[in-house]
N, C-alpha and C positions, 0 to 999 in steps of 0.2 A: 498475478497478472502479468507481472513484469517476466516473466519465464515465456509466459503465452506471447507477448509481443514481441520479443525478442525471435523465437521459434515463427510466428506468422512474418516477422520480416524476412528472416532467412528465405521461405517457402514462397513467398511473393513480394519480391523486393519493389515492384512498381505500385503496390497497394496504399492507399492512406491507412494511417497507424491506427490501431483499436481505439473505439473513444471511451474513457475510463468510465468505471460505473461506482456508484456509492458505496456505502458499507452494507446498503440492502439489497444490491445486485441490481436495483432498478436503474435507469438513466436517470440524469439529474433531474430533480422533482422541480415542479412548476407551484406556484402559490397558488393554493385553491382559491377558486375564484367567489366561491360562497362564503367563505371565512373571511375575505377582504371586503365582501359587501357587508357582512354583519359587523365588522370593525368600523367600516363608515356609518354605518346605522347607528351603531352606538354612539360614535363623535358626535353626529347629528344631533342625538336626542340631548347629549350633555350639553354642547353649545346651546341649543334654544332654551334647555332649562335654565341655564346661568341666564341668558340672555332676557328670560323673563325675570329674572330674580327669584326663582324658587330653589328651596334645598330639595334634597331627594325626599326627607321626609313629607316635606308638605305637598310635592308632587304626588307621592304614594297616597297619602291622606285625599287628596281631591280626585285622582283617578280610580281609586279602589282597587290600585294593585300593589302588591307586597313591595316595601322597600327594598327586598333581597331580589325581587325579581328584577326591580328596575335597575339595582347596581349590576346583575347579570346583563341586561339589556344593553346597558352603556359600557359595559367591557368588551361588547362582541362575541359574548357568549351565550345570548339569549335568543334563540330561535323563535321568535315573537310572533304571534297570528295577527294578521290585518286587523283583525276586531280589537286586540289590546293596544296596539300602536294607534288605532284611531282614539281608542280612552285616553292614550298618553297625550298625543296632541291637542285633543279637546281640554283637557284639564291645564295645558298651557296658554289655552286660545290662539294655537298655531295651527296652520295648514297642514294637514298630514302630507302633502307634497314635499313640504319643505324638509321632511324628515327622510325622504328615500333620497339614498345616493345617485349623483347625476353629474354631467358636466356642470360647472359653475356656471350660473347663467351671470349677464352683464348686472353690475351693482344696482342699476333702477329695475330690474325685471319686477321685483315684489310691487313696486308702487305702480309700473305699468301693468300687473296682474290683477290689482285690487282697484284701478280705476276702471278696468274692462268688466270687471265682474258687478261694478254697480252703475257703469253705463247703460243708458236708454238704446234703443236701435239706431236712432239718428246721430247720437255721439259716435256710436262704434263705426257708421258710415262714414262721417268726418274724419273720425281716425284712421280709417282703412285709406281715405284720399291722401292724409298726410303722409302715412309711411310709404304711398305709393309714387310720392310726389306729383300728386295730382291737384294738391290744395295750395293757396295764393299763402305767400310768407307772411300776411298780416294775419289771416285767419289760423294760422300753425303755431302763432306764439301765445303763450299762456302769461298773462301778465296779473302780477299780484302787488297791491300796493304795500309799501312799506310800514310796519306795524311797530316796530322799536326794536328792543334788545332782549334777547331769550338765553338765559341761563339753563345749560343742560349739566349733566354729572351723576355721580352716583349721592347717595342720602350720606348726608354727613360732610358734602363739599363746602357747603356754606352758601347754597344757593339763596335761602331766605333772609339770612343774616347780612350779606353782602349785596342783596340785589335791592334790600330797603335802603339800605346806606347809599347805593348809588342813585336809586331813584330820587332819595331826597337832594343829592348833589346837583343834579342835571334837570330837577323840576318834572319829571314826569310821573305817572301813576305806577305803582307797584302791584302786580297781582301774583297770586299762588295759584296755580291752575288746578291743584287739587281742591283747594277750598271752594275755586268756581264751580269745580264738579258738585261736591257736599252741597253747596246753598243751590244750585240748580235742582238737584235731585231729591233734596230733603234726608239725605243717609250719608253717614262717614264712608268714607273709602273701604274700610273693613268691613261696613255691613253691604257696600255694593257688590263687593267680590264675594262676601258669602253666599248673597241672593243670587247674583247674575253670571259670577265666574270671572274670569280674567276678561273673557272675551266681552260680555255685558260691560265690565268696566273701560275698554278700550273704546268701545263705540260711545260711552257718555264722555270719555276725554275728548274724543274727536269732534262731538257735538259741541262742546262748551269752548273748545278751542274757536270752532267757527263762529259761535256768538261772541267771543271777545273779539274775534277780526272784523265783525259787523259794526262795532264800534266806531271803528277807523279814529281810535286816538292813539298817542305815542304811549308806549308801557314800557316795564321792565318785567318780564315776565319768568318767573322760577318753574319750572318744570320737574313733574317726577322723573326719578332716575331711569324708570323703565320705558319711556316714551319713544325711544327709539327702537322699542322692538315691534311697533305699530307703523308699517312703512309709509302709510298714506298720512298719517298725523306727523309723522317726523318730517315727511317731506313737505308739508305744509309749512311747519316751522323754517326750515331750513330757507323756504323762498319766501316768505313773509318777513323774518326778523334778522339782524345781525346776531348771530349764534355765538354763545363764547361757553365753552368746556371748562368749567371749574375742575381742575386735576388736583389729587393730592395723592400721597403715600395711602397704602390700604389700611397698615396701622391708624392713620391718623381719621379715615373714614370711621373705624370700626370705634376709636378712643371718642369721638363727635356723637356717633349714633347712641353710644353707652351713657354718655351724659345727657343726653334728649330723651334717655327710658326708653327709647325705640329701636327695638331689635327686629321687626318686620322684614324680610320674610324668613329669619332665621332664629326666633326664638326658641329657646330650649334644645338646640342644635349644639353639639359639642365640636363638631367640626365648622362652626359659624365663619373663623378667619378663613379656612380654606374656601368655604363658598362664597364668601365674598371676593377671594382672588380671583375664583373661577368667574363670577360674575362680571369683574371689571374686565376679565382677559377677554371676555367675549363680547363685551361692548365697547371696548376702545376701538376698532375699527370704525364703528358707527359714530361714536364722540366725536373721532378725529374728524368726521365730515365738516365739524365747525366752523365756523369764519375766523375763529381766533379761539387760542389757548391761555389759559391763565394757571399756571402753578402755583397753588397756595401752600405747597409741603413747606414747612417748617415757619410759616411766616404766622405773626399776629392778625389780629383782625383788623387791626388800621391798616398794617403794611398790604394785607390781601387786597384791603378796599382800594388802596392807594393804586396797586398793581392794575386791579380792574377798571378804574376810572382812566387809568393811560390806555388801557387796552382800547377802550369805546371813544377815545379822542377823535379818531378819523370819522366814525358816524356822527359825530355832532357837527361836523361842518356840512354846509349844504351840497357840496359838490359829490360828497360821499355817500349820499343817501342810496342811490344806486349801486349797492355792492353787489360783489359776485360772490355764489356758493363755493363752498370748500368742498 
């Protein structure tokens, strides 16, 4: 190639130099767009699975698709059909479009999309007026009353233990959202998921939260770790409560969960620790939308409770009741 370039330069001195070729003799290769698409698709499936707190084994069981095939899909090597992809999304209680690689939408897009899906024709007409700038400022504002303090985070973060201590300290009622769901439906969380799937459970979770807010009483609310995976429900939490993310190291989460004798959804999974890290990583951007973060890593229960009480001090003053969302 070098000799050819020299000869070419002698014969045609005013011509641009020859472009180098790769070892196969072709011009520089461009990334295969289909390969890139499959890799992005796999990443989205992996992130969505972690966001919903499902191990690969659980997803395979619920969807009826082999664990090996799901592993190929997540690695970007599975040229999945739309039918199988729909089965994967249904098993996670997710929307099929959330798995398809595209330009990243605005952070609030999932909330807006789900609100539009549930809206009446009149509500849609009002929304169009607001978006086009034809609605008055007063009608465009959505007002929610302050309902108290909500604790979010992975299982093992201490939401129930610290929530009860905080409620006693400030004189508010303490509520565990999962127990409210069980009481309202006469079934355990595990039974609800077995009978109605993730999507059915999230519907009941949203309904239970609505009934709690209808009480119009101040409370300390302990939420389930996966509540952030349902955009409308999580948005309602953020807009109605002063929300605090109880944060700890993955090893501490796992140790606490083991002490409680509860390994959902990672029971019998030898890669439980890796799954927990993946779940935490996928949820961190959503957990970080909380109004405040309390890191309990390495703290005793009493020390963690004291830190939580310090974090809510601004909320207990009347002038801080109208808090800004994170």
